[in-house]
N, C-alpha and C positions, 0 to 999 in steps of 0.2 A: 082632807088631804086627797089629792088626785093620785091615782096609781097609773103608771105607764105600762103599756102592754109590750112585752118583748115580741117583736115581729117574728123571731125565730121559733116561737111556740105554736105557730099555726099548724093545724092538723090536716090541712089540705094543701095542694100545690098552690103557691102564691101566684098572683097575676104576673104577667111577663115583666113589666117594669119593676115591680117590687122584687120579683125573683132575681132579676139581673143585679139590682142594687144590693140585696142581701148576700147573694153569691159572691159578689165582688168584695163586700165587707168581710165576709168570713174566710175568703181564700186569698184574693189578690192583695187586699189591704191588711191582712192578718199580721199583727206585730207581736213579736216575742220579747219577753223580758230576759230570757236566757235559753240556752240550749243545754242538753244534758247527755251524758254518756250512760251506758247501761251497767255501770259498776254498782254492786249491791249498796254501797254507801249512799248513792244518789237516788235509789228507788223511791223513797218516800217523797222526796222533793219533786221528782218527775211525776209521780201519781198526783200530788197536790196541784201541780201546774196543769196537768191534763184535766183534773176534776174541775178546776176553775173555768177552763175553756168549755168543758162539757155543759156546765150550768149556764154560762153566759150565752153560748150559741145554741142552747136548748137541744143538744143532741145526746144528752146524758142517758136517755133510755136506750139508745143504740148500743151502749156498752155496759150499762149498769143493770139492765134487765134482759140478759141474753137467755133465750129459752134453750133448754137441753133436751126437751121432748116436744114432739109435735104429732097431732092426730089430724089426718085429713079424711073427712067423711067419704066413705066409698060411694054414696049416692049423690054427693055434691062436692066436687073438688074445690069449690070456692068456700066451703065451710071448713075452716082451719082453726084448730085450737092448740095454742102453745101452753106449755106448763114447765114447772120446775126451772125457774129462772135463776141465773147467777149474776153476780156483779163482777165483771171482768177486772175491774180495778183492784178488787180484793182477792179474787180467785184466779188470776191470770196464769199462775203456775200450776193450777190444779185442773184446769179445764181441758177437756179432751179436744185435740185438734180436729177430729171428725165433726164434733159439734160446731166448731167455727166454720168449717167448710159447708155443712148443711145449712147453717144460717145464711151464709153467703149465697147459696143456691136459692134460698127462699127470697132473698132481697134482689138479687141480680139475675138469677137463672130461671129455671122452668118450674119453680114452686113445687118441687117434688120431695123435699126433705131427704135428698140423696146427695152423694158426692159424685159430681159429674167430672169426667175426664177433660172435657173441652173447655170448661170455664168461660163459656160464651155469655155475653149479656143478651138477654132475651127482650125483644121489643114488647111494648104493651100492645095487646091485641083484643079484639072482640072475643075470640075463642078463649083467651086467657082470663076473660072476665074483667079487664081493666078499662075497656073502652065501650061506650054506649053504641048501639046500632044507629044507623042514619048516615046521611051524607057527610056531616062534619065529624061524627064519631069522637066526641070529646071524652076526656077522662071522667069516669063515673067515680063514686065514692071510694071503691076499692082501688081504682087506678090512681086517685089522688093520694091515698094512703101509701101505695107502693112508690109513687114518685117522691113523696116526702121522705120515706125511709131511704131511698137511694140517695137523695140529695143530702140528707143528714149523715149518711154513711160516707159520702164523698168528702164532706166537710171534716168529719172525724178523722178519716185517713190522712187528709192533707195536713191537718193540724198536729196529729201525733207524729207524723214524719218530720214536720218542721221543728218539733221539740227536740229531736235527736241531733246531736252534733254532726258536723260534716263528715267525720270519719265513719260514722255508722250508716250513712245513706248510700 
């Protein structure tokens, strides 16, 4: 029996054409079965719907393995170790908001595991360790992982927002 590969499970930045196709599929062409309000009676159904999308679009690690601790090596800021992960679908009401902001800074910001006031998206740079040296300066393995994390985070946020009924948006 042949197994099909889910293109969303790639661990590197997809090529341009593939990325555009997958991005359109996950965001522009995303179809909902239903929308939900945040009443306690609907929480299990909302989490089940989110979990289904997480698995199908392969961004489940973005929310099911959220680190609550991070160690950045003093001698090498590119040597980052995450630990004590939580599943936000199960612990959403127990997770510290500071932890969420620190994770956002690691994904979108300056990789400092701090809470930044400006909430600016930081470009990939050679100094940041995501781009190789040279004229073209393409994404290296760290840059591809960062790109993939940002892309999956974007898909996750779009789809979670789409699951909420119009009154909550």
